[in-house]
Every structure is written in structure tokens, then in C-alpha cells.
N, C-alpha and C positions, 0 to 999 in steps of 0.2 A: 712653558707658561708665561705669558706676557707680565713684565714688571709694572707694578703699580707706579703711577706717576706720583711724584711729590706733591702734596697739596699746596695750593696757592694760599698764602697768608698775606696779611698786611705787611708783615716783616719783609717777605720777599718783595712785594710791590715797593716798599720804602728802599730796600737794597737796590733794586734796578733803577728806580727814579733818581735816586742820589747820584748816580753815575752820569747823569745828564747835567749840563751847565745850568747854574743859577738855581737848582732845586734845592729848597730849604724844608727841614722838619718843622712842623708847627701843630696847631690845634685848630679845629673849627667846631662850633656847636658842642664843645666838651669832649671831642674824639679826635684821635690821632689823624693829621692831615699833612699834606704836601703842598708847597706853593713854589711858584717861580717869580723870584724877585717880588714877593709880597702877593702875587695873583694866584688865586685858587686853581690847584691842579687836581687834587683828589682827596677824599677823606673817608675814614671808615664809618660806615653807618653805625647808628647805636646798638643795632642788634648784633654787631660783629661778624655777620654773615655776608655781607655785600660792602663793595666800595663804589663811591660816586666819583665819577671822572668828568672833567669839562672836556666836551667835545661839541663840534658844530652840529647843526640839527640834521644836515645831510649825512654825516657820519654816523649819527645816532641811528637815523632811520635805516641806513644799511646794516648796521649791527643788529638790530632788533629784527630784521627781516631775515638775515642770514645766519644769525646764532641766537635763537630765542631762548635756548636752555642756558646760555651763559650771560646775556645782556637782556636787561628789562628796563621799565620805567614805571615811576609811580605818579599819581596825580600831581604830587606836589612839584616833581620836576618837569611836568609837561611844558611849561613857558620858559624853562631854563635851558641853555645849551649843555646838556649834561645826560649821562647814561649811568645805569648802575650795573655792576658786574657781580654776579654769585661767585664767591670765593670756591665753593664746594664744587662747581662744574667747570670751572676755568682751568685752562692749561697754562703752564708757564709761558709759552709762546704767545697766547691770547693776552696774558697779562703784560708781556713785554710790548706787544703791538698796541694795545690801549693806552700804556704809558707814553709811548712815542707819539701816538696822535694826540694825546691830550697836552703833551709838552709842545707840539707844534701849534697847537691852538693858542697857547698863552705866552709862550717865550717871546721876548722882545726880539725884533730884527737883528739887533747886534749879536744876541746870543745864538740865534740861528745860523749867522754867517760864520761863527767859530766852529760850526760842525761840518762846513763843507771843505 
């Protein structure tokens, strides 16, 4: 019988993100959030069921096309370089990948150079 994967939580996202250079804990619109040197990286939605990540429009379109059960968009975020991830359907690997993608989007060049 296959083992059930550990559910993805904002605590897990925080733990993974804080391993990257420059990531800081914070809040955004009254919910837990993560920033890179003050720039928005991700935040827990008010419903506690989804996380908003800052990603480029091309990356967002690809995620929406390839993994619509995990990633989605609301009308509010259509004009913003962001995508939402459903915690209930995301895998730990998908969470790690989107964190890395978001970090690449917002991290300053000098921080990215420390990762090479």
C-alpha cells in the first residue's frame, strides 16, 4: 500500500524558503508572509488553504496549463505576476519548486550570485 505523502503546510513552505539567502518572515495583509530583502515572495491566503507566490507571467501560464489541480489564479491576481497554490493538492516537490521559482523572480542579483 502506498504511503500517504505529508501534507504541504505554510510551515513547510516557510521552512524550505528560509533556507534560501535573504528570505525573511513577515506578514502581508494580515497573514503570514515571506519576503526577500523586503520584496514580496509568498503569503498565506486568508482562507488558510492556498499560498500566493510571486512568479513571472510566463511561469504562471505554464503552471496553470500543466498543473491546474495544484495552481490557479483569481480575478484579483490576473494583473499581477503571481500564482496561487492549493496546499491540499501540492506535493513537497511542487512546493520546493515554486519557492525556488519565486525566489529567482525577486532575489537581487548579488544574492543569486551567492547560489552559484
